[in-house]
C-alpha positions in Angstrom: 0.0 0.0 0.1 2.9 2.3 0.8 4.5 1.7 -2.6 1.1 2.5 -4.3 0.9 5.8 -2.6 4.6 6.7 -3.2 4.0 5.9 -7.0 0.9 7.9 -7.1 2.6 11.0 -5.5 5.2 11.0 -8.4 2.6 11.4 -11.0 1.5 14.9 -12.1 -2.2 13.8 -12.3 -2.1 13.1 -8.5 -0.6 16.7 -7.8 -3.2 18.2 -10.0 -6.1 16.4 -8.5 -4.8 17.3 -4.9 -4.5 20.9 -5.9 -8.0 21.0 -7.5 -9.5 19.6 -4.4 -7.7 22.2 -2.3 -8.9 24.9 -4.6 -12.4 23.7 -4.2 -12.1 23.8 -0.3 -10.4 27.1 -0.5 -13.3 28.5 -2.7 -15.7 27.5 0.1 -13.6 29.3 2.7 -11.8 32.3 1.1 -12.9 34.9 -1.3 -13.1 33.5 -4.8 -10.9 36.1 -6.4 -7.8 35.0 -4.5 -8.4 31.3 -5.4 -8.9 32.4 -9.0 -5.5 34.1 -9.1 -3.9 31.1 -7.4 -5.6 28.6 -10.0 -4.3 30.8 -12.9 -0.7 30.8 -11.5 -0.9 27.1 -11.1 -2.2 26.5 -14.6 0.6 28.7 -16.0 3.2 26.8 -14.0 1.8 23.4 -15.3 2.1 24.6 -18.8 5.6 25.8 -18.5 7.0 22.7 -16.5 8.2 19.7 -18.4 6.9 16.3 -17.5 10.2 14.6 -17.7 
């Protein structure tokens, strides 16, 4: 089970999923404008980062 989790954490889709869940929770708690800026910044970062 630990190996499964470690392998999943290495995948980009796991990071994207975790950040989307976090973004959704933040939208429930914080002003939506701040979350929108963070999501735009993360989207730009994922476009520029290579997947190796």
